[in-house]
C-alpha positions in Angstrom: 83.7 82.5 90.3 80.5 82.4 88.3 79.5 79.9 85.7 79.6 82.8 83.1 83.2 83.6 83.9 84.2 79.9 83.8 82.6 79.6 80.3 84.3 82.8 79.1 87.7 81.5 80.4 87.2 78.2 78.6 86.3 80.0 75.4 89.3 82.3 75.7 91.6 79.3 76.2 90.1 77.6 73.0 90.3 80.8 71.0 93.9 81.5 72.0 94.9 78.2 70.4 93.3 79.2 67.0 93.6 82.9 66.7 96.5 85.3 66.8 97.2 86.6 70.3 96.1 90.2 69.4 93.0 89.2 67.5 90.1 91.5 68.1 87.9 88.7 69.4 90.4 87.7 72.0 90.9 91.3 73.0 87.1 91.8 73.3 86.7 88.6 75.3 89.5 89.7 77.7 87.8 93.0 78.2 84.5 91.3 78.9 86.2 88.9 81.4 87.6 91.9 83.2 84.1 93.4 83.5 82.8 90.0 84.8 85.5 90.0 87.5 84.7 93.6 88.4 81.1 92.6 89.1 82.2 89.7 91.4 81.2 90.2 95.0 84.2 90.2 97.2 86.7 88.7 94.7 89.4 86.5 96.1 93.1 86.9 95.4 92.9 84.4 92.5 90.3 86.4 90.7 92.1 89.7 91.4 95.3 88.1 90.0 93.4 87.0 86.9 92.1 90.5 86.5 95.5 92.0 86.8 97.0 89.6 84.3 94.2 90.3 81.8 94.7 94.1 82.2 98.5 93.7 81.8 97.8 91.6 78.6 95.6 94.1 76.9 97.1 97.5 77.9 100.1 97.2 75.6 97.8 96.2 72.8 95.5 99.1 73.4 98.5 101.5 73.5 99.4 100.4 70.0 95.8 100.3 68.6 94.7 103.6 70.1 97.7 105.9 70.6 97.0 109.1 72.4 93.9 109.6 74.5 91.9 106.3 74.6 88.7 105.5 76.4 89.4 101.8 76.4 92.9 102.3 77.8 91.6 104.6 80.5 89.0 102.0 81.6 91.6 99.2 81.5 94.1 101.2 83.6 91.3 102.0 86.1 90.5 98.3 86.3 94.2 97.5 86.9 94.3 100.1 89.6 91.3 98.7 91.4 92.6 95.1 91.3 96.2 96.2 92.4 94.9 98.3 95.3 92.5 95.6 96.4 95.1 92.8 96.4 97.6 95.1 98.2 95.2 96.0 100.9 94.1 92.3 101.3 97.6 91.1 101.6 98.4 93.8 104.2 95.3 93.0 106.3 96.2 89.3 106.2 99.7 90.0 107.3 101.3 88.8 104.1 103.0 92.1 103.4 104.5 94.8 105.5 104.1 98.6 105.3 107.0 99.1 102.8 105.6 96.5 100.3 102.1 98.0 100.8 103.5 101.5 100.0 105.2 100.2 96.9 102.1 98.5 95.6 99.9 101.5 96.4 102.3 103.8 94.6 102.2 101.5 91.6 98.4 101.6 91.7 98.6 105.4 91.9 100.5 105.5 88.6 97.9 103.4 86.9 95.1 105.6 88.3 96.8 108.8 87.4 97.2 107.6 83.8 93.6 106.4 83.8 92.4 109.9 84.8 94.5 111.4 82.0 92.6 109.3 79.5 89.1 109.6 81.0 89.1 113.2 82.0 87.9 114.4 78.6 84.8 112.2 78.6 81.4 114.0 78.8 80.2 114.0 82.5 76.8 112.5 81.7 78.3 109.3 80.2 79.4 106.1 82.0 83.0 107.0 81.2 82.5 110.5 82.5 81.2 109.1 85.8 84.2 106.7 85.9 86.5 109.7 85.4 84.8 111.4 88.4 85.2 108.3 90.5 88.8 107.9 89.4 89.6 111.5 90.5 88.1 110.8 93.9 89.9 107.5 94.2 93.1 109.3 93.3 92.6 111.8 96.1 91.8 109.0 98.5 94.8 106.9 97.4 97.2 109.8 97.7 96.0 110.5 101.2 96.5 106.8 102.1 100.0 106.9 100.7 100.8 110.1 102.5 99.5 108.6 105.8 101.5 105.5 105.2 104.7 107.5 104.5 104.1 109.5 107.7 103.6 106.3 109.7 106.8 104.8 108.3 108.7 108.0 109.1 107.3 108.0 112.7 108.2 104.3 113.1 111.8 105.1 111.9 112.1 108.0 114.2 110.9 105.9 117.2 113.5 103.2 116.3 116.3 105.8 116.2 115.4 107.3 119.6 114.8 104.0 121.4 117.3 103.4 124.2 119.4 100.3 123.5 120.4 97.7 125.9 119.1 97.1 129.4 117.7 99.8 131.5 119.9 100.6 134.4 118.9 102.5 137.4 121.0 105.2 138.9 121.4 104.8 142.6 122.7 107.7 144.7 
């Protein structure tokens, strides 16, 4: 965690004691913190969890402030997807989750990403948000492929379990 993010977290903590929870300064500070966490090289689970919590905090507010197609909501949903996918993959690689839990987390992430694409798809291609929409579409294709492969792997594992002989092997002597 950088000094900048620590200072921003401290400021957020102080402001939350003085301002209403949905105050524009708090909302903007949370969005900026999410951006700082995005730019962290190899974020650990703690930073990813903070990013997820911040996204989950601001998304309902953005839904009320900007109903319909919203650039900010699309960006926040994309950030939520990246953090959710990253933490799911890390936990699986470290053996903390099994394939069914990974599949569930990736499907949840796919939902966030699908909604992010729906919000960002109308952005002009030459803008930052337009480039983000293009990346989100590619990420969606890749994520769907990963989910599909994981489902096939689970089905294959289930099939192998059903066809495994049970008990001890016995030899037939003639």
